[in-house]
C-alpha positions as CSV (number, residue, x, y, z in Angstrom):
1,M,99.1,138.3,112.5
2,T,98.6,134.6,111.9
3,V,101.3,131.9,111.8
4,F,101.0,128.8,109.6
5,P,103.6,126.0,109.4
6,M,104.1,125.1,105.8
7,A,106.6,122.9,104.1
8,N,109.0,122.8,107.0
9,E,109.0,126.6,107.4
10,V,106.9,129.2,109.1
11,V,104.8,131.5,106.9
12,V,103.6,134.6,108.7
13,I,100.4,136.1,107.3
14,V,100.6,139.8,108.0
15,S,98.5,141.5,105.3
16,S,96.0,140.9,102.5
17,S,98.1,142.8,100.0
18,V,101.7,143.3,99.2
19,P,103.2,146.6,100.6
20,E,103.8,149.3,98.0
21,S,107.5,149.2,98.6
22,A,107.8,145.4,98.0
23,D,109.8,144.2,95.0
24,P,107.6,141.4,93.5
25,I,110.7,139.5,92.3
26,H,113.3,139.9,95.0
27,S,111.2,140.8,98.1
28,E,110.6,138.6,101.1
29,W,106.9,139.1,100.4
30,T,104.7,136.8,98.3
31,I,101.1,136.1,97.8
32,G,99.9,133.0,99.7
33,P,96.6,131.2,99.8
34,W,95.3,133.5,102.6
35,G,96.9,136.8,101.5
36,C,100.3,138.3,101.6
37,C,103.0,136.1,103.2
38,R,106.6,136.7,104.3
39,R,109.0,134.1,102.9
40,S,111.2,132.3,105.3
41,E,114.8,132.5,104.0
42,G,113.5,133.0,100.5
43,R,112.2,129.4,100.2
44,Y,108.5,130.0,99.9
45,T,107.8,130.8,96.2
46,P,105.1,129.8,93.9
47,S,107.6,128.0,91.7
48,T,108.8,125.7,94.4
49,M,105.7,125.0,96.5
50,T,102.1,124.1,95.6
51,N,99.3,126.1,97.1
52,P,98.1,124.0,100.2
53,A,94.6,125.4,99.9
54,D,94.4,124.2,96.3
55,D,95.7,120.8,97.4
56,L,92.9,120.4,99.9
57,L,90.3,121.7,97.4
58,R,91.6,119.3,94.7
59,I,91.6,116.3,97.0
60,S,88.3,117.0,98.7
61,M,86.7,117.2,95.2
62,S,88.5,114.2,93.8
63,H,85.6,111.8,94.5
64,G,84.2,112.9,91.1
65,L,87.3,111.9,89.1
66,P,86.9,108.1,89.4
67,R,83.2,108.4,88.8
68,C,84.0,110.1,85.5
69,L,86.3,107.2,84.6
70,H,83.8,104.6,85.7
71,A,81.0,106.2,83.6
72,V,83.1,106.5,80.5
73,A,84.2,102.9,80.8
74,E,80.6,101.7,81.4
75,L,79.3,103.6,78.4
76,G,82.1,102.4,76.1
77,I,83.4,105.8,75.1
78,A,86.9,104.4,74.3
79,D,85.3,101.8,72.0
80,A,83.6,104.5,70.0
81,L,86.9,106.3,69.5
82,G,89.2,104.9,66.8
83,E,92.6,106.0,65.5
84,S,91.3,109.4,64.3
85,P,90.2,112.1,66.7
86,R,86.4,112.6,66.9
87,S,84.3,115.5,68.3
88,A,82.3,115.2,71.4
89,E,79.1,115.4,69.3
90,E,80.2,112.4,67.2
91,L,81.1,110.4,70.3
92,A,77.9,111.3,72.0
93,S,75.8,110.3,69.0
94,D,77.4,106.8,69.0
95,T,77.2,106.3,72.7
96,G,73.9,107.8,73.7
97,T,75.4,110.5,75.8
98,H,75.1,114.3,76.0
99,A,77.7,116.0,73.9
100,G,78.2,118.9,76.3
101,A,78.4,116.7,79.4
102,L,80.7,114.3,77.6
103,A,83.1,117.1,76.6
104,R,83.3,118.4,80.2
105,T,83.9,114.9,81.4
106,L,86.7,114.2,78.9
107,R,88.2,117.6,79.9
108,V,88.6,116.3,83.4
109,L,90.0,113.0,82.4
110,S,92.4,114.4,79.8
111,A,94.0,116.4,82.7
112,E,95.0,113.0,84.1
113,G,96.3,111.7,80.8
114,I,93.2,109.7,79.9
115,F,92.1,110.9,76.4
116,E,93.6,114.0,74.7
117,A,92.1,117.2,73.3
118,R,93.2,117.7,69.7
119,D,92.0,120.8,67.8
120,G,88.4,120.7,69.1
121,A,88.2,116.9,69.0
122,W,89.3,114.0,71.2
123,G,91.9,111.4,70.6
124,H,93.3,108.4,72.4
125,T,96.3,108.2,74.8
126,P,98.0,105.0,76.0
127,A,95.8,105.1,79.1
128,S,92.5,105.6,77.3
129,R,93.3,102.8,74.9
130,L,93.3,100.4,77.9
131,L,89.6,101.2,78.2
132,R,88.9,99.6,74.9
133,S,87.2,96.2,75.1
134,D,89.4,94.8,72.3
135,H,92.8,95.8,73.8
136,P,94.8,92.7,74.7
137,Q,95.4,94.1,78.1
138,S,92.1,95.8,78.5
139,M,91.3,97.3,81.9
140,R,87.7,98.3,81.0
141,S,86.1,95.5,83.1
142,F,88.4,96.4,86.0
143,V,87.4,100.0,85.9
144,R,83.7,99.1,85.6
145,M,84.0,96.7,88.5
146,I,85.5,99.4,90.8
147,G,82.5,101.5,89.7
148,L,80.0,99.1,91.2
149,S,78.0,100.6,94.1
150,V,79.3,97.9,96.5
151,Y,82.8,99.5,96.3
152,W,81.5,103.0,96.9
153,R,79.3,102.0,99.8
154,G,82.4,100.7,101.6
155,F,83.8,104.2,101.8
156,E,80.6,105.5,103.2
157,Y,81.6,103.8,106.4
158,F,85.3,104.5,106.2
159,A,85.3,106.4,109.5
160,D,84.2,103.2,111.2
161,A,87.1,101.3,109.7
162,L,89.4,104.1,110.7
163,T,88.2,104.0,114.2
164,T,88.2,100.2,114.7
165,G,90.9,99.1,112.3
166,Q,88.4,96.4,111.2
167,S,86.7,95.7,107.9
168,I,83.2,97.1,107.6
169,Q,82.1,94.6,104.9
170,E,79.2,93.3,106.9
171,K,77.6,96.8,106.9
172,V,78.0,97.0,103.2
173,V,77.4,93.4,102.1
174,P,76.0,91.2,104.8
175,G,77.6,87.8,104.5
176,G,80.8,89.3,103.0
177,Y,82.1,90.3,99.6
178,W,82.6,86.8,98.3
179,N,79.1,85.8,99.3
180,Y,77.9,89.0,97.5
181,L,79.6,87.7,94.3
182,S,78.0,84.3,94.6
183,E,74.6,85.8,94.8
184,N,75.1,88.3,92.0
185,P,76.1,86.5,88.8
186,Q,76.4,89.7,86.8
187,A,78.8,91.2,89.3
188,A,80.7,87.9,89.5
189,R,81.1,87.8,85.7
190,L,82.4,91.4,85.8
191,F,84.8,90.5,88.6
192,D,86.2,87.5,86.6
193,E,86.6,89.7,83.5
194,A,88.3,92.4,85.6
195,M,90.7,90.0,87.2
196,M,91.6,88.4,83.8
197,G,92.1,91.8,82.2
198,K,94.4,93.1,85.0
199,A,96.2,89.8,85.2
200,A,97.0,89.9,81.5
201,G,99.3,92.9,82.0
202,Q,100.8,91.4,85.1
203,I,101.3,88.0,83.5
204,A,103.1,89.6,80.6
205,G,105.4,91.3,83.0
206,V,106.1,88.1,84.9
207,L,107.0,86.2,81.8
208,R,109.3,89.0,80.7
209,S,111.0,89.2,84.1
210,Y,111.5,85.5,85.2
211,D,113.0,82.4,83.6
212,F,110.9,79.3,84.5
213,S,112.9,76.8,82.3
214,A,114.7,75.2,85.2
215,F,111.6,73.8,86.9
216,V,110.0,70.4,86.5
217,T,106.8,70.8,88.4
218,I,105.1,74.2,88.9
219,A,102.1,74.5,91.3
220,D,99.9,77.5,91.1
221,I,98.2,77.9,94.5
222,G,94.9,79.7,94.4
223,G,95.5,80.0,90.6
224,G,91.9,80.6,89.6
225,R,91.2,79.3,86.1
226,G,94.8,78.8,85.3
227,H,95.7,81.7,83.0
228,L,99.0,82.4,84.8
229,L,100.0,78.7,84.9
230,A,99.1,78.1,81.3
231,A,101.2,81.1,80.2
232,V,104.2,79.9,82.4
233,L,104.0,76.4,80.9
234,Q,104.0,77.8,77.4
235,A,107.3,79.7,78.3
236,A,108.7,76.5,80.0
237,P,107.9,73.7,77.6
238,R,109.6,71.0,79.7
239,A,107.6,71.7,82.9
240,H,104.3,70.3,84.1
241,G,101.8,72.3,86.1
242,V,99.4,71.7,88.9
243,L,96.5,74.1,89.4
244,F,95.3,74.2,93.0
245,D,92.1,76.0,93.9
246,Q,88.6,75.4,95.4
247,P,86.6,72.7,93.7
248,H,84.1,75.0,91.9
249,V,87.0,77.1,90.6
250,T,89.0,74.1,89.2
251,A,85.7,72.8,87.7
252,A,85.3,76.1,85.8
253,A,88.9,75.8,84.6
254,Q,88.2,72.3,83.4
255,A,85.0,73.5,81.7
256,A,87.1,76.2,80.0
257,G,89.5,73.5,78.6
258,M,92.5,74.5,80.7
259,E,93.4,70.9,81.7
260,S,95.8,69.2,79.4
261,E,98.6,66.6,79.4
262,R,100.9,69.1,81.0
263,L,98.4,70.9,83.3
264,R,96.3,69.0,85.8
265,V,93.9,70.4,88.3
266,H,94.0,69.7,92.0
267,P,90.8,70.8,93.8
268,G,91.1,71.7,97.5
269,D,91.1,74.2,100.3
270,F,94.5,75.5,101.3
271,F,93.3,76.0,104.9
272,I,92.4,72.3,105.2
273,D,93.9,70.1,102.4
274,A,97.5,69.1,101.7
275,L,99.0,71.0,98.9
276,P,100.7,69.3,95.9
277,S,104.4,68.7,95.8
278,A,106.4,70.9,93.4
279,D,109.8,72.4,92.9
280,C,108.3,75.8,92.2
281,Y,105.2,77.4,93.8
282,L,103.3,80.3,92.4
283,I,100.9,82.3,94.4
284,M,99.6,85.5,92.7
285,Q,97.6,88.1,94.5
286,V,96.1,85.7,97.0
287,I,98.0,86.6,100.2
288,H,96.7,90.2,100.0
289,D,93.1,88.9,100.4
290,W,93.8,87.8,103.9
291,D,94.7,89.3,107.3
292,D,98.1,88.5,108.8
293,P,97.1,85.3,110.8
294,N,95.4,83.7,107.8
295,A,98.1,84.8,105.3
296,A,100.6,83.1,107.7
297,R,98.5,79.9,107.6
298,I,98.6,79.8,103.8
299,L,102.4,80.3,103.6
300,A,102.9,77.7,106.3
301,A,100.8,75.2,104.2
302,I,103.0,75.8,101.2
303,R,106.1,75.4,103.3
304,K,104.8,72.1,104.7
305,A,104.4,70.8,101.1
306,A,107.6,72.2,99.8
307,A,110.9,70.3,100.0
308,P,114.0,72.3,101.2
309,G,115.3,74.2,98.2
310,A,111.9,74.6,96.5
311,K,111.1,78.0,95.2
312,L,108.2,80.1,96.2
313,L,107.3,83.0,93.8
314,L,105.0,85.3,95.7
315,I,103.5,87.8,93.2
316,E,101.9,90.8,94.8
317,C,101.6,94.5,94.6
318,I,104.2,96.1,96.9
319,V,103.3,99.2,98.9
320,P,106.2,101.7,98.5
321,E,107.7,103.0,101.7
322,D,107.6,106.7,100.7
323,S,105.2,109.6,100.7
324,K,104.6,109.6,97.0
325,P,101.3,108.8,95.4
326,S,100.7,105.1,94.6
327,W,97.5,103.3,93.6
328,T,98.6,100.4,95.9
329,K,98.1,102.6,98.9
330,M,94.5,103.3,98.0
331,L,94.1,99.6,97.1
332,D,95.2,98.8,100.7
333,L,92.3,101.0,102.0
334,Q,89.9,99.2,99.7
335,M,91.1,95.9,101.3
336,L,90.5,97.4,104.7
337,T,86.9,98.5,103.9
338,L,85.5,95.7,101.8
339,L,87.6,92.7,102.6
340,S,89.8,91.7,105.6
341,G,93.1,91.7,103.7
342,K,95.8,94.3,103.3
343,E,98.6,95.3,100.9
344,R,102.1,95.1,102.4
345,T,105.5,96.5,102.0
346,E,108.5,94.5,100.9
347,K,109.8,94.4,104.5
348,E,106.4,93.0,105.7
349,Y,106.4,90.3,103.1
350,S,110.0,89.4,103.9
351,E,109.2,88.9,107.6
352,M,106.1,86.8,106.8
353,L,108.2,84.6,104.5
354,R,110.9,84.2,107.1
355,T,108.4,83.2,109.8
356,A,106.9,80.6,107.4
357,G,110.3,79.0,106.7
358,F,111.3,80.8,103.5
359,R,114.3,83.0,102.7
360,L,113.6,86.0,100.4
361,D,116.4,86.0,97.8
362,Q,115.3,88.8,95.5
363,T,112.4,91.1,94.6
364,I,111.7,91.6,90.9
365,D,109.6,94.5,89.6
366,V,107.4,93.3,86.8
367,G,105.5,96.5,86.2
368,M,102.0,97.7,87.3
369,S,103.4,98.1,90.9
370,T,103.6,94.3,91.0
371,S,106.7,92.3,92.0
372,I,107.9,88.7,92.2
373,L,109.2,88.0,95.7
374,E,111.5,85.0,95.0
375,S,112.1,82.9,98.0
376,V,113.5,79.5,98.8
377,A,112.3,76.9,101.4
378,V,114.9,76.6,104.1
């Protein structure tokens, strides 16, 4: 006899088969992953509990799932699929892939809602459409970026990060991830495209969820090439904007024609230079790049520049405080391995803001697990 704790109850494995006298419907016996099990108070049934062995098998084999997605994005399968379903043979002919291998790959992805089997052919789903290059909120570049070998090598050393609690980026990319991008122009271009594609969906959510019309001057701190700020200014035609980022980043924004009568660039380093004065500060997915001490320094620099009553809109992915699946929890581990940052819960951000001299007034969900944490300088 073997005893296994499962789902807050004890399941006793007593036999490899159900006794002949057992009623398969009403009996206390049922088939478990290791053989015949006695139910505790009638609660362990196949309809109310997943098979734990299947769970472990599924998770231990799940490393192949994202590789299927990365390869499909890299090879442009979604671009080859239009509005009408197409067979694997037709898609393979247009994409230089093997029809049998492609069908098996799409079978795996379709179980996750990415593509859909339709009468022997394959069609789009909302998720697979986002893999098209021409989608206005395309995530193809983001998926391709995560498929780069540098991201996968980080998890080769995950046990080290788990043991030390420290980033292992030096083992993966000597000099750090940002240095890696500076030395690899193709990867850097893909990174820029990925961030723009992901941000397009997030920016759309921000504009739907927040009214910027009351502000006179809006400063975007670490705002990259200014796509968020430009969209905000379009929604708030009376406001002027200041784009603050490192000199080479603001130079790229100027070269892309982002500067205008209402949007000026302000090159600088937020760890060294004074930040511009504004009545609203935006900072989107910058704080998560940094560990707690450096994140605190950035928020303190904003508070130093902000007059009492100024708004700070911290736009970040929020880690939910539950045991349900969330891509932000895996993103947090990506930050642990390849960078030195972390994703945070709403409580953690609230405490960071309070320490920096801000009061968190509300948290607004804008979709894609992203929220605006609206706070005011006190």
